[in-house]
RODO-2510 file (C-alpha; in nm, 4 decimals, decimal comma):
residues 512
     n   res          X          Y          Z
     1     m    -0,0281     0,6648    -0,6337
     2     a     0,3078     0,6241    -0,8004
     3     l     0,3699     0,6216    -1,1715
     4     c     0,7115     0,5197    -1,2996
     5     f     0,8010     0,4307    -1,6505
     6     r     1,0149     0,2068    -1,8695
     7     t     0,9939     0,1603    -2,2450
     8     a     0,7501    -0,1042    -2,3633
     9     s     1,0221    -0,2751    -2,5662
    10     s     1,2467    -0,3173    -2,2606
    11     v     0,9606    -0,4606    -2,0562
    12     a     0,8794    -0,7010    -2,3384
    13     a     1,2424    -0,8113    -2,3391
    14     i     1,2303    -0,8774    -1,9633
    15     l     0,9089    -1,0751    -2,0020
    16     m     1,0592    -1,2779    -2,2851
    17     a     1,3734    -1,3460    -2,0817
    18     a     1,1649    -1,4581    -1,7862
    19     a     0,9488    -1,6735    -2,0122
    20     t     1,2558    -1,8367    -2,1694
    21     s     1,4045    -1,9117    -1,8287
    22     f     1,0746    -2,0519    -1,6992
    23     a     1,0212    -2,2642    -2,0084
    24     a     1,3732    -2,4030    -1,9775
    25     a     1,2947    -2,5003    -1,6172
    26     v     1,6203    -2,3561    -1,4865
    27     p     1,6738    -2,4753    -1,1273
    28     a     1,5896    -2,2169    -0,8621
    29     s     1,9514    -2,2114    -0,7502
    30     a     2,0770    -2,1064    -1,0924
    31     e     2,1206    -1,7466    -1,1929
    32     g     1,8259    -1,5716    -1,3509
    33     p     1,4664    -1,5067    -1,2469
    34     p     1,3280    -1,7328    -0,9716
    35     k     1,0865    -1,9999    -1,0901
    36     r     0,7291    -2,0752    -0,9837
    37     t     0,6887    -2,4070    -0,8092
    38     d     0,3076    -2,4237    -0,8049
    39     l     0,2560    -2,4886    -1,1773
    40     n     0,3115    -2,7797    -1,4123
    41     a     0,4586    -2,7141    -1,7559
    42     k     0,1177    -2,6780    -1,9225
    43     d    -0,0125    -2,4282    -1,6672
    44     l     0,3133    -2,2340    -1,6778
    45     a     0,2821    -2,1923    -2,0527
    46     r    -0,0753    -2,0675    -2,0088
    47     v     0,0292    -1,8192    -1,7420
    48     l     0,3147    -1,6822    -1,9513
    49     a     0,0823    -1,6374    -2,2466
    50     v    -0,1975    -1,4646    -2,0579
    51     t     0,0313    -1,2272    -1,8644
    52     r     0,2360    -1,1221    -2,1681
    53     l     0,2045    -0,7510    -2,2465
    54     t    -0,0429    -0,6800    -2,5228
    55     d     0,0395    -0,4902    -2,8408
    56     d    -0,3207    -0,4733    -2,9614
    57     f    -0,4999    -0,1602    -2,8436
    58     s    -0,7933    -0,1829    -3,0827
    59     k    -1,0051    -0,3654    -2,8262
    60     a    -1,0056    -0,4674    -2,4630
    61     e    -0,8173    -0,7810    -2,3636
    62     a    -0,9992    -1,0925    -2,2532
    63     f    -1,1096    -1,0678    -1,8885
    64     e    -0,9722    -0,7120    -1,8588
    65     a    -1,2999    -0,5868    -1,7167
    66     m    -1,2619    -0,8266    -1,4203
    67     p    -0,9492    -0,7028    -1,2381
    68     g    -0,9956    -0,9395    -0,9446
    69     g    -1,0686    -1,2459    -1,1553
    70     a    -1,3600    -1,4482    -1,0214
    71     s    -1,3503    -1,2462    -0,6990
    72     t    -1,4342    -0,9188    -0,8794
    73     s    -1,7297    -0,7218    -0,7445
    74     t    -1,9914    -0,6372    -1,0081
    75     h    -2,2193    -0,4385    -0,7755
    76     g    -2,1732    -0,1194    -0,9751
    77     v    -2,0477     0,2321    -0,9118
    78     t    -2,1568     0,3510    -0,5673
    79     g    -1,9935     0,4860    -0,2557
    80     d    -1,9653     0,1269    -0,1326
    81     a    -1,7731     0,0076    -0,4383
    82     f    -1,4714    -0,0968    -0,2277
    83     s    -1,6720    -0,2689     0,0478
    84     h    -1,8089    -0,5810    -0,1211
    85     f    -1,6805    -0,9299    -0,0474
    86     s    -1,5066    -1,1486    -0,3024
    87     a    -1,7721    -1,2832    -0,5369
    88     n    -1,6342    -1,6377    -0,5198
    89     i    -1,6166    -1,7013    -0,1445
    90     t    -1,8501    -1,9577     0,0060
    91     f    -2,1743    -1,8848     0,1880
    92     g    -2,0089    -1,9793     0,5169
    93     e    -1,7197    -1,7455     0,4471
    94     e    -1,9639    -1,4602     0,3958
    95     k    -2,0427    -1,4887     0,7674
    96     d    -1,6740    -1,4541     0,8566
    97     f    -1,6453    -1,1558     0,6230
    98     k    -1,9375    -0,9823     0,7927
    99     l    -1,7992    -1,0539     1,1407
   100     g    -1,4629    -0,9153     1,0283
   101     n    -1,6381    -0,6106     0,8885
   102     a    -1,8044    -0,5493     1,2247
   103     l    -1,4663    -0,5644     1,3985
   104     f    -1,3129    -0,3394     1,1324
   105     r    -1,5822    -0,0786     1,2033
   106     k    -1,5806    -0,1256     1,5796
   107     l    -1,5158     0,1865     1,7895
   108     w    -1,2775     0,1011     2,0723
   109     v    -1,3050     0,2805     2,4075
   110     s    -1,0613     0,3611     2,6866
   111     s    -1,0107     0,1289     2,9828
   112     p    -1,1753     0,0495     3,2105
   113     s    -1,5271     0,0537     3,0671
   114     s    -1,8537    -0,1346     3,0956
   115     t    -1,8069    -0,2745     2,7444
   116     q    -1,5191    -0,5009     2,8356
   117     a    -1,4832    -0,6553     2,4919
   118     s    -1,4295    -0,3096     2,3406
   119     d    -1,1930    -0,1350     2,5781
   120     g    -0,8196    -0,0932     2,5458
   121     l    -0,8069     0,2136     2,3217
   122     g    -0,4678     0,3852     2,3141
   123     p    -0,3797     0,5273     2,5571
   124     l    -0,2258     0,7322     2,2715
   125     f    -0,3832     0,6782     1,9309
   126     n    -0,4591     0,8145     1,5854
   127     a    -0,8019     0,6564     1,5344
   128     r    -1,0682     0,4658     1,7274
   129     a    -1,1503     0,2189     1,4491
   130     c    -0,9903     0,0753     1,1376
   131     q    -1,2739     0,2266     0,9367
   132     s    -1,1858     0,5735     1,0666
   133     c    -0,8710     0,5756     0,8514
   134     h    -0,9920     0,3508     0,5693
   135     l    -1,3283     0,5221     0,5288
   136     r    -1,5488     0,2942     0,3184
   137     d    -1,2378     0,0793     0,2808
   138     g    -1,0822     0,3461     0,0615
   139     r    -0,8073     0,6041     0,0477
   140     g    -0,7171     0,8480     0,3239
   141     h    -0,6587     1,2188     0,2788
   142     p    -0,4590     1,5042     0,4302
   143     p    -0,6385     1,7453     0,6635
   144     e    -0,8592     1,9611     0,4430
   145     g    -1,1286     2,2060     0,5434
   146     d    -1,2320     2,0605     0,8797
   147     d    -0,8685     1,9896     0,9709
   148     d    -0,9475     1,6209     1,0223
   149     a    -0,6166     1,4301     1,0267
   150     t    -0,7671     1,0928     1,1217
   151     s    -0,6771     0,9173     0,7940
   152     m    -0,3232     1,0559     0,7847
   153     f    -0,0403     1,0445     1,0357
   154     l     0,3326     1,1055     1,0655
   155     r     0,5644     0,8052     1,0753
   156     l     0,8675     0,8686     1,2997
   157     a     1,2121     0,7164     1,2450
   158     r     1,5686     0,8069     1,3350
   159     t     1,9190     0,7014     1,2457
   160     p     2,0908     0,4232     1,4445
   161     a     2,2836     0,5477     1,7463
   162     n     2,5119     0,2442     1,7808
   163     a     2,6133    -0,0892     1,6293
   164     e     2,3490    -0,2793     1,8240
   165     e     2,0682    -0,0707     1,6761
   166     q     2,2135    -0,1117     1,3289
   167     a     2,2303    -0,4885     1,3812
   168     r     1,8613    -0,4984     1,4717
   169     l     1,7788    -0,3167     1,1505
   170     d     2,0038    -0,5416     0,9440
   171     a     1,8358    -0,8512     1,0875
   172     f     1,4846    -0,7087     1,0203
   173     e     1,4104    -0,7431     1,3894
   174     i     1,2670    -0,3943     1,3514
   175     m     1,1953    -0,2063     1,0299
   176     s     1,2901     0,1383     1,1607
   177     l     1,4100     0,2980     1,4833
   178     p     1,1421     0,4863     1,6779
   179     d     1,1882     0,8234     1,8376
   180     p     1,3049     0,7627     2,1989
   181     v     1,0117     0,9613     2,3394
   182     y     0,7356     0,9616     2,0781
   183     g     0,7746     0,6111     1,9347
   184     g     0,7142     0,4995     1,5788
   185     q     0,4346     0,7362     1,4877
   186     f     0,3071     1,0702     1,6047
   187     q    -0,0272     1,0377     1,7780
   188     d    -0,2536     1,3373     1,8014
   189     q    -0,5222     1,1816     2,0224
   190     a    -0,5245     1,0430     2,3752
   191     v    -0,7680     0,8907     2,6237
   192     p    -0,9199     1,1221     2,8887
   193     g    -0,6671     1,2460     3,1429
   194     l    -0,3648     1,1958     2,9158
   195     k    -0,1927     1,4496     2,6911
   196     a    -0,1797     1,3798     2,3199
   197     e     0,1653     1,3847     2,1645
   198     g     0,0897     1,7018     1,9729
   199     r    -0,0415     1,8265     1,6426
   200     m     0,0717     1,7724     1,2849
   201     v     0,1337     2,0952     1,0938
   202     i     0,1338     2,1140     0,7126
   203     t     0,2190     2,4186     0,5065
   204     y     0,1951     2,4289     0,1286
   205     v     0,3728     2,6378    -0,1324
   206     e     0,2251     2,6449    -0,4809
   207     e     0,4709     2,5891    -0,7677
   208     q     0,3478     2,6379    -1,1232
   209     v     0,4540     2,4084    -1,4057
   210     t     0,3838     2,4748    -1,7732
   211     i     0,3313     2,1682    -1,9902
   212     a     0,2726     2,1150    -2,3619
   213     g    -0,0144     2,3084    -2,5116
   214     g     0,0368     2,5961    -2,2696
   215     e    -0,1453     2,4259    -1,9818
   216     i    -0,0346     2,5542    -1,6411
   217     v    -0,0501     2,3103    -1,3523
   218     s     0,0010     2,4234    -0,9949
   219     l     0,1746     2,1719    -0,7702
   220     r     0,1534     2,2194    -0,3977
   221     k     0,4791     2,1462    -0,2184
   222     p     0,4233     2,0460     0,1457
   223     t     0,6410     2,1014     0,4507
   224     y     0,5727     1,9015     0,7670
   225     s     0,6335     1,9867     1,1297
   226     v     0,4767     1,9280     1,4700
   227     s     0,3491     2,1633     1,7358
   228     d     0,2082     2,1539     2,0900
   229     l     0,4464     1,8736     2,1846
   230     g     0,3223     1,7017     2,4979
   231     y     0,6381     1,5182     2,6025
   232     g     0,9330     1,7368     2,5170
   233     p     1,1370     1,7664     2,1970
   234     l     1,1824     1,5009     1,9308
   235     d     1,5247     1,3426     1,8882
   236     p     1,7344     1,5664     1,6592
   237     t     1,7744     1,2818     1,4085
   238     t     1,4052     1,1867     1,3963
   239     t     1,2415     1,2325     1,0570
   240     l     0,8736     1,2903     0,9840
   241     s     0,7105     1,0902     0,7061
   242     p     0,3436     1,1610     0,6298
   243     r     0,1272     0,8686     0,5243
   244     i    -0,2353     0,8544     0,4139
   245     a    -0,4300     0,5292     0,4458
   246     n    -0,4183     0,3016     0,1414
   247     p    -0,7308     0,1486    -0,0190
   248     m    -0,8118    -0,1999     0,1097
   249     i    -0,9280    -0,3765    -0,2067
   250     g    -0,7596    -0,6886    -0,3419
   251     l    -0,5170    -0,7439    -0,0537
   252     g    -0,5665    -1,1202    -0,0438
   253     l    -0,5043    -1,1421    -0,4176
   254     i    -0,1824    -0,9428    -0,3791
   255     e    -0,0674    -1,1809    -0,1077
   256     a    -0,1449    -1,4713    -0,3430
   257     i     0,0888    -1,3458    -0,6185
   258     p     0,3856    -1,5841    -0,6217
   259     a     0,6957    -1,4106    -0,4908
   260     e     0,8836    -1,5502    -0,7896
   261     d     0,6735    -1,3448    -1,0306
   262     i     0,7501    -1,0240    -0,8420
   263     l     1,1183    -1,1026    -0,7996
   264     a     1,1506    -1,1739    -1,1720
   265     f     1,1084    -0,8020    -1,2404
   266     a     1,3581    -0,6769    -0,9833
   267     d     1,6650    -0,5107    -1,1356
   268     p     1,8441    -0,3558    -0,8355
   269     k     2,1660    -0,2827    -1,0268
   270     d     1,9864    -0,1665    -1,3423
   271     e     2,1722    -0,4269    -1,5404
   272     d     1,9664    -0,3570    -1,8524
   273     g     2,0634     0,0109    -1,8340
   274     d     1,7137     0,1492    -1,8798
   275     g     1,7202     0,3689    -1,5684
   276     i     1,4654     0,1577    -1,3790
   277     s     1,6064    -0,0392    -1,0878
   278     g     1,3201    -0,1893    -0,8924
   279     r     1,4285    -0,3549    -0,5680
   280     a     1,2519    -0,6231    -0,3690
   281     a     1,1794    -0,5385    -0,0070
   282     r     1,2176    -0,7897     0,2729
   283     a     1,0065    -0,8176     0,5859
   284     r     1,0017    -1,0516     0,8841
   285     d     0,6791    -1,2345     0,9597
   286     h     0,5902    -1,1553     1,3204
   287     r     0,4425    -1,4970     1,3903
   288     t     0,6885    -1,7322     1,2219
   289     g     1,0043    -1,5205     1,2154
   290     e     1,0414    -1,6048     0,8462
   291     i     1,1794    -1,3437     0,6070
   292     l     0,9144    -1,2738     0,3428
   293     l     0,8902    -1,0565     0,0354
   294     g     0,7583    -0,7180     0,1517
   295     r     0,4534    -0,6185    -0,0477
   296     f     0,2218    -0,4152     0,1804
   297     g     0,2508    -0,0569     0,3031
   298     w     0,3959     0,2534     0,1381
   299     k     0,7481     0,1163     0,1784
   300     a     0,6585    -0,2545     0,1474
   301     q     0,7411    -0,2993     0,5147
   302     n     0,5022    -0,5905     0,5678
   303     g     0,4951    -0,9287     0,3996
   304     s     0,1404    -1,0338     0,4874
   305     v    -0,2053    -0,8853     0,5292
   306     r    -0,2125    -1,0127     0,8872
   307     d     0,1108    -0,8350     0,9795
   308     q    -0,0157    -0,5155     0,8179
   309     s    -0,3398    -0,5448     1,0166
   310     s    -0,1863    -0,6255     1,3556
   311     g     0,0642    -0,3422     1,3201
   312     a    -0,2186    -0,0988     1,2498
   313     f    -0,4165    -0,2245     1,5497
   314     a    -0,1249    -0,1555     1,7828
   315     g     0,0165     0,1575     1,6213
   316     d    -0,2968     0,3386     1,5055
   317     i    -0,5515     0,2391     1,7712
   318     g    -0,3373     0,1104     2,0578
   319     i    -0,4965    -0,2351     2,0623
   320     s    -0,2784    -0,5384     2,1341
   321     s    -0,3176    -0,8715     1,9562
   322     p    -0,1374    -1,2076     1,9699
   323     d     0,0699    -1,0896     1,6724
   324     d     0,1629    -0,7521     1,8232
   325     p     0,1080    -0,7666     2,2013
   326     r     0,1716    -0,3998     2,2787
   327     h    -0,1033    -0,3326     2,5334
   328     f    -0,0015     0,0334     2,5521
   329     g     0,0226     0,0735     2,1774
   330     d     0,3046     0,3036     2,0703
   331     c     0,3694     0,4470     2,4184
   332     t     0,7389     0,4511     2,5104
   333     e     0,9309     0,4155     2,8367
   334     k     0,9643     0,7931     2,8479
   335     q     0,5837     0,8323     2,8629
   336     a     0,5297     0,7148     3,2206
   337     d     0,1776     0,8561     3,2516
   338     c     0,0711     0,6491     2,9513
   339     l     0,2198     0,3287     3,0887
   340     a     0,0493     0,3829     3,4257
   341     l    -0,3009     0,3590     3,2762
   342     a    -0,5216     0,0509     3,2675
   343     t    -0,5150    -0,1834     2,9681
   344     g    -0,8098    -0,3541     2,8073
   345     v    -0,6850    -0,7103     2,8575
   346     q    -0,9661    -0,9341     2,9866
   347     p    -0,8165    -1,2635     3,1145
   348     r    -1,1432    -1,4476     3,0573
   349     l    -1,1187    -1,3567     2,6865
   350     g    -0,7451    -1,3868     2,6345
   351     n    -0,4121    -1,2265     2,7160
   352     t    -0,4381    -0,9401     2,4645
   353     e    -0,6952    -0,6691     2,3989
   354     a    -0,7899    -0,8228     2,0631
   355     p    -0,7427    -1,1958     2,1286
   356     d    -0,8103    -1,4669     1,8737
   357     p    -1,0292    -1,4916     1,6737
   358     v    -1,0298    -1,1124     1,6257
   359     m    -0,7189    -1,1058     1,4084
   360     e    -0,8372    -1,4044     1,2029
   361     l    -1,1680    -1,2358     1,1259
   362     v    -1,0226    -0,8917     1,0532
   363     t    -0,7565    -1,0470     0,8321
   364     f    -1,0167    -1,2508     0,6442
   365     y    -1,2195    -0,9359     0,5904
   366     a    -0,9169    -0,7421     0,4662
   367     k    -0,8142    -1,0239     0,2316
   368     n    -1,1576    -1,0496     0,0737
   369     l    -1,2519    -0,6925    -0,0125
   370     a    -1,3109    -0,7335    -0,3832
   371     p    -1,1671    -0,5103    -0,6567
   372     p    -1,4571    -0,3521    -0,8468
   373     a    -1,5209    -0,4258    -1,2134
   374     r    -1,3681    -0,1906    -1,4695
   375     r    -1,5772     0,0617    -1,6568
   376     g    -1,5466     0,1545    -2,0257
   377     v    -1,2764    -0,0948    -2,1162
   378     d    -1,3831    -0,0752    -2,4828
   379     d    -1,4170     0,3038    -2,4892
   380     p    -1,1991     0,4340    -2,7779
   381     e    -1,0455     0,7080    -2,5633
   382     v    -0,9714     0,4600    -2,2830
   383     l    -0,8010     0,2282    -2,5326
   384     a    -0,6011     0,5208    -2,6725
   385     g    -0,4933     0,6105    -2,3196
   386     k    -0,3983     0,2500    -2,2517
   387     k    -0,1768     0,2551    -2,5618
   388     i     0,0001     0,5675    -2,4317
   389     f     0,0318     0,4041    -2,0886
   390     y     0,2175     0,1173    -2,2536
   391     e     0,4208     0,3191    -2,5016
   392     t     0,5561     0,5570    -2,2408
   393     g     0,6599     0,2570    -2,0312
   394     c     0,4232     0,2964    -1,7371
   395     v     0,3862    -0,0824    -1,7384
   396     a     0,7485    -0,1216    -1,6270
   397     c     0,6539    -0,0383    -1,2688
   398     h     0,2768    -0,0674    -1,2941
   399     r     0,2852    -0,4229    -1,4270
   400     p    -0,0720    -0,4880    -1,5421
   401     k    -0,1466    -0,8503    -1,4614
   402     y    -0,0533    -1,1666    -1,2778
   403     v    -0,1911    -1,5134    -1,2236
   404     t    -0,2063    -1,5953    -0,8540
   405     s    -0,0630    -1,9111    -0,7001
   406     r    -0,2444    -2,2420    -0,7072
   407     k    -0,1238    -2,2767    -0,3470
   408     a    -0,3029    -1,9662    -0,2159
   409     d    -0,4348    -2,0020     0,1401
   410     n    -0,7937    -1,9590     0,0197
   411     k    -0,9097    -2,1103    -0,3072
   412     a    -1,1047    -1,7893    -0,3759
   413     q    -0,7659    -1,6261    -0,4430
   414     a    -0,6057    -1,9291    -0,6126
   415     f    -0,5118    -1,9319    -0,9820
   416     q    -0,6880    -1,6064    -1,0681
   417     l    -0,5922    -1,3686    -1,3480
   418     i    -0,5733    -1,0296    -1,1747
   419     w    -0,4925    -0,6760    -1,2903
   420     p    -0,3457    -0,4730    -0,9991
   421     y    -0,1087    -0,2561    -1,2104
   422     s     0,1961    -0,2757    -0,9819
   423     d     0,5294    -0,4566    -0,9662
   424     f     0,5275    -0,4271    -0,5825
   425     l     0,8950    -0,3289    -0,5901
   426     l     1,0779    -0,0309    -0,4398
   427     h     1,1685     0,2562    -0,6749
   428     d     1,3609     0,5791    -0,6304
   429     m     1,0953     0,8437    -0,6983
   430     g     1,3249     1,1459    -0,6784
   431     e     1,4039     1,4170    -0,4296
   432     g     1,0654     1,5836    -0,4671
   433     l     0,8853     1,2865    -0,3119
   434     a     1,1648     1,1826    -0,0751
   435     d     1,0859     1,1573     0,2950
   436     g     1,4446     1,0895     0,4074
   437     q     1,3296     0,7898     0,6066
   438     q     1,4663     0,4372     0,5819
   439     v     1,2167     0,1595     0,6494
   440     g     1,3556    -0,1897     0,6099
   441     d     1,5152    -0,2117     0,2683
   442     a     1,3537     0,1120     0,1488
   443     n     1,5725     0,4193     0,1647
   444     g     1,4603     0,7791     0,2010
   445     r     1,3840     0,8201    -0,1718
   446     e     1,2157     0,4869    -0,2351
   447     w     0,8509     0,3884    -0,2360
   448     r     0,6685     0,0694    -0,3248
   449     t     0,4732     0,0934    -0,6505
   450     p     0,1137     0,1010    -0,5267
   451     p    -0,1512    -0,0860    -0,7267
   452     l    -0,3778     0,1262    -0,9434
   453     w    -0,6919    -0,0872    -0,9487
   454     g    -0,9904     0,1104    -0,8245
   455     i    -0,8093     0,4442    -0,8518
   456     g    -1,0764     0,5851    -1,0808
   457     l    -1,3417     0,5397    -0,8114
   458     t    -1,1571     0,7372    -0,5433
   459     e    -1,3862     1,0378    -0,5695
   460     v    -1,7009     0,8232    -0,5739
   461     v    -1,5965     0,6261    -0,2660
   462     n    -1,4077     0,8875    -0,0644
   463     g    -1,5220     1,2220    -0,2001
   464     h    -1,1757     1,3459    -0,2961
   465     t    -0,8962     1,2977    -0,5489
   466     f    -0,5874     1,3311    -0,3287
   467     f    -0,3031     1,1008    -0,4357
   468     l     0,0552     1,0049    -0,3497
   469     h     0,1767     0,8974    -0,0050
   470     d     0,0803     1,2282     0,1552
   471     g    -0,2124     1,3341    -0,0615
   472     r    -0,0290     1,6399    -0,1951
   473     a    -0,1516     1,5714    -0,5497
   474     r    -0,5068     1,6942    -0,5983
   475     n    -0,5636     1,4966    -0,9165
   476     l    -0,3940     1,2381    -1,1356
   477     t    -0,2160     1,4959    -1,3514
   478     e    -0,0467     1,6480    -1,0468
   479     a     0,0456     1,3000    -0,9229
   480     i     0,2280     1,2203    -1,2468
   481     l     0,4053     1,5556    -1,2582
   482     w     0,5423     1,5034    -0,9074
   483     h     0,7399     1,1989    -1,0158
   484     g     1,1155     1,2118    -1,0492
   485     g     1,4075     0,9773    -1,0030
   486     e     1,3461     0,6650    -1,2049
   487     a     1,0291     0,8244    -1,3456
   488     e     1,1893     1,1520    -1,4557
   489     a     1,2021     1,0705    -1,8278
   490     a     0,8445     0,9478    -1,8358
   491     r     0,7203     1,2418    -1,6319
   492     n     0,8737     1,4669    -1,8978
   493     a     0,7200     1,2569    -2,1745
   494     f     0,3777     1,3082    -2,0162
   495     a     0,4387     1,6811    -1,9760
   496     n     0,5463     1,7103    -2,3400
   497     a     0,2647     1,4985    -2,4824
   498     e    -0,0185     1,6512    -2,6797
   499     p    -0,3100     1,7615    -2,4600
   500     e    -0,5430     1,5021    -2,6117
   501     e    -0,2875     1,2302    -2,5365
   502     r    -0,2675     1,3379    -2,1738
   503     r    -0,6463     1,3413    -2,1513
   504     a    -0,6634     0,9897    -2,2934
   505     l    -0,4055     0,8611    -2,0444
   506     i    -0,6009     1,0130    -1,7555
   507     k    -0,9233     0,8651    -1,8949
   508     f    -0,7592     0,5223    -1,8948
   509     l    -0,6463     0,5629    -1,5331
   510     e    -0,9963     0,6717    -1,4370
   511     s    -1,1336     0,3510    -1,5883
   512     l    -0,9248     0,1338    -1,3543
***
């Protein structure tokens, strides 16, 4: 989770400026915020009205309890709260969702095997199934207790060694440069007969922080390294960036947000002088070659749910697909033993290990995991916390609501009022959270604002409350106190708030 802040008045000014520009129908080529092309004038006026920031905290807003619009799951608070399909898909689409779910849970095996439709694992890998990382379609965690690192891995990237490599980065042909030996991520598992790449090592140092009211909060500062290297040393310039798996809910709705509405809040040069300079990320679609707005992943390195899914198949499990046909996963030319092993390609089924329609079904499943309904939206303490959330400027980065495009690929996601609480832009979160790793447009201090919907059910679904990109924060208070950079002033405002105000803010976040 990331929390960054801007004053409510400045956000209101941005919204008003965007509304004025939209209402004036300024051509897309003119300066100013980009304009939606899917709405007529009447619908545009409705959208601007319904997405305007509220200033009434005496009661819940209309439809606030339904964060996913008509797709919201109302099945209640259980461990499966993130695993229900969109409430407004058709009966026929429910079949596709269930088939996609089966593939998402499928345990892949090494080649060759008797189960030919399931082999192709690795040869180097981090998990055997999508569900292994996104347990119950929820949030991953750092190794705790049983030392299970399945839902967390180290992303590897290095600096360009020459002009050609820099040109590939500049053209978004690749989003980062892999380690010459170990590839784009560090894989701690391997098929029988092959050495794993090694083991991730985390050490923590506790640092105490005193906040208003005399409360002492201990923040654990992590250091990352690797041991038991199976293929020699890493490149001296390779950086290690830990990543836990993100929750899966609402991905199709996020993809359906018009890019114009996200770009309207970008302020890369901080022209309004408020200290918040959200930047849009760019990503290349692996099927069409088109440059899209990046909106998925910790650094917004993917522009579509399908690209996010195919990259995970190849990188995390070692399974090739038509979108990412790496039959040997993340194995590199320097790992000859890996490249000498059998693949799981079955010519009678297709020319990749997960041929069509596997990616279609998995993508449909991922796009239709419904955000769960809110709880306690009218609770007085929740409303008080919401007021603080607005007044401290949290809504600058965690923009509450959008109306999705009328042109969404699936009408279940079309023209829905949704409440993801994110601007989906890149923000400098300070040196404390920096990983030193550039990925696409994101530099070593920048992270995409992750959506907050469902965050209050993390413990119910996943049995823990570890937050931030590496799970260092053990609760929401720690997560807020870790923020710096563009969020420094707001982090201090939270730390200096009265204890009951902090409790109310946390109660509001837990209601999401």
